Residue, then its C-alpha position, 0 to 999 in steps of 0.5 A: n347637490q354635487m359633492p366635490f371629487f375628494s369629499k367623503k362619499i357615503p357607502r351603503a353599509k359599514i361594519y361595527l367591528k374595529p380593525l385592531d380588534l379584527a387584527a387581534v382576533s386573527f392572531k388568536i385564531l391562528f395561535t390559540k386553541l379554539k374552545k367553548g368555555e368560561k368566556t362563552k358562559e360570561w357572554e351568554t349571561a351578559l346578553g341575558q342581562y342586557f335585554g332581559a332574557k332569563e336564559t341565553i344560548l349561543l349557536s353557530r347561526a340564528r337558523m340553528a337557534l330557531f331549529y333547536l328551539l322548535k325541535n325541542l317544543n315537541l309540537p305535533k308533526a306538521s304544526e303550522v308556524i306563521l312567519t313573514p316572507l322577507t327573511i333568509a331562506d334557512i329561517v323557512n328551512a328551520v321550521h321545515w327541519a323541525k317537521l313543522k309547516p311554515v305559513f307566510c303572512d304578509l307585512g302591514e302596509n308600509t310598516y315592514n312588520i307583520d300585518y295584524q289583521k292578516l295574521e289573525q286570518t292566517i291562523t288555523p286549528k293547526t297553528k301552534a306558533i308565530l315568528v315575528t321578525h322586526l325588520t330594519g330596526l323598526a319595532t312591531d306593535m307587540d300589544e297587537v301581537r300578544k293580543i292575538t297570540e294570547k286569544h289563540n293560545l299560540i307560542l310567540i317567538e321573535d326575530i330581533s336580528q335587525a332590531f337588537g337593542a330596540t324596545f316597545k314601551g320601554r321593554y326590550l324586543g325579544t322578551f315578549g314571548l317564549a323566546s327570541v332569536s338573533s343573528l350575530s353575523f356580518l354587518k349586524t350591530c352586535c356582530t361576533l364574526f358569525g353566530g346566533m343567539l337564543g333568548l328564552n324565558n323557560p329555563k327547563l326548555a333551555e336545559k333541554i336545548r343545551e343538552d341537545i347541542k353539547n356534543h357540537p364540535r368546535p368550528s374549523k379555524k378556516i371558517l373563523l379566518k374566512e369571516t375575519a377576512k370578510n370583515i377586514t375587507l369590508w372595513l377597508a372598502t368602506n373606510r371613507i377615504i378609501f371608499s371616496l377614491f377607490t371603492y365608489y369607482l369600483i362599484k360604478f364599474l361593476n354597475k356598468l358590467n351589470s355585475n352582482a359580485l358585490e351583492k354576492f360578497i355581502k350576501s352570505n345566505p345560500r340560494p333558496a332551496l327547501t331542505d329536510k335537515p340542517p347542513r353538517t356545515l352548521l353543526f358546530s359550537y360557538t367559541d370564546i374568541q367570539s365571545e370576547m368580541g361580543l363582551k367588548i361590543l356590548k360595552n358600547l352598543k347603547s351609545s352606538d345605537e343612540r348615535r344612529i337614532e340621533n342621525v335618523k332623527y336629524f335626517i328626517e327633520n331635514l326631509s321635505p314633506e313630499a320625501k317623508t311620504y315614502l318613509p315607512v310608518i315609524p312606530e310610536n312608543a318604541r325605541n327604534v334602532f334603525w339598522r337601515l332606513p327603507f324608502n318605498a319609492e315608486n321606481p326604486e332603481k331610478l332612485k338608487k341610480y340618482l343617489f349613486d350618481r350624487y355619491i350616495d351608495t344604496t342597496k336593496t335588502n339582502l334578504v329573500l322574498c321567500s313567498e315568491e320563490p319556487a322552492f317555497k311556493e307550497f307555503a304561500s297560500e296568499p299573495t304578499p304584495e306588501a312584502k314585495k314592496a318592502y323587498d324592492s325598497i331602497l335602504a338608505p345607509i345609516h351608521s353610528n359613524f356618520n355625522k350630521k353633515d352626511m345626514e343633511y347631504m342625503a336629505k338634500v339629495i332625496n328632497k331634490y329627487f322627489e321634486i323632479 
């Protein structure tokens, strides 16, 4: 199963932005005035039409979208919001910023999504809302979730950052409850350098939030240029020729040094810490330049998703029965967009090394297991073993630019590993 030295090795991730578009964006950032105007309104409308939200609002980050949503719900102070613990630290903080209490609920066994039985057990008289995060592009069973939220009269919010474009029973994720949030940042299938989307089915609430954020200043050009440079760097590093001849060996060198420099580069989230209010560095508006990028991406998003879905289908067809037992439970009645494909191996580091030695670069999630972070200890009333398994899982690289030859090679290598 060894690939020849000059063959195309497989990178752990690729971005969905094109280099010429990034070059054009850099020029616009440098030589035009930043603003939030008609293009942003057009992009908000296009997003809402794409997945069926009555209202969409664009903000600096997904965490800010969640914060402004919760703030404007005017829930009683210290009301509980249930969420799964595998997320970014500031999603937990966003609940806290709104003077509410985050409460962790574990994932279901090998589902990477919320455990429905434990969810109902976690509900108390103080519970007012549930945030359902659809991890790795796998759809949560929204029939089960809605059954619980309707029974207990709870607000349902969805995080579709890793499942943008996925559906359950023909209906887009993000439209099953009051609202949804999504990241539009680095490595996402719908990336506009940075940003967060809030989708709403309540026009009056949307108007309140728009009023709340109307005085946000424009971001600095430095922020936009930094994100553009980051995307260009990753595009170059994961170009199949450059990756095969240079980046792969750089990672190999960093691995020998036990360096986590690459993880730090990719991971844009701050170290976990409980904070009382959103940082001023996030209090800025979205821009028309980002909106132009989004409108362009949206035109090809469905076809890009379909290529990735077909890649995963072919990959799984080529896996041995033994290897398939380490895959997650893949929901039926859903269009799962497979942002990543996790393998819940018994020794993930061993699998990671085995794959890397055979020219397949993999990684773990860059999310945080918040239930095990000292900063959030007070919100973890019960153990979360399934979230820990998901956190330790190896994510097989999946991208719409990969081909059947790539998928077949990965399947052969993984099959060999599980035969040993």
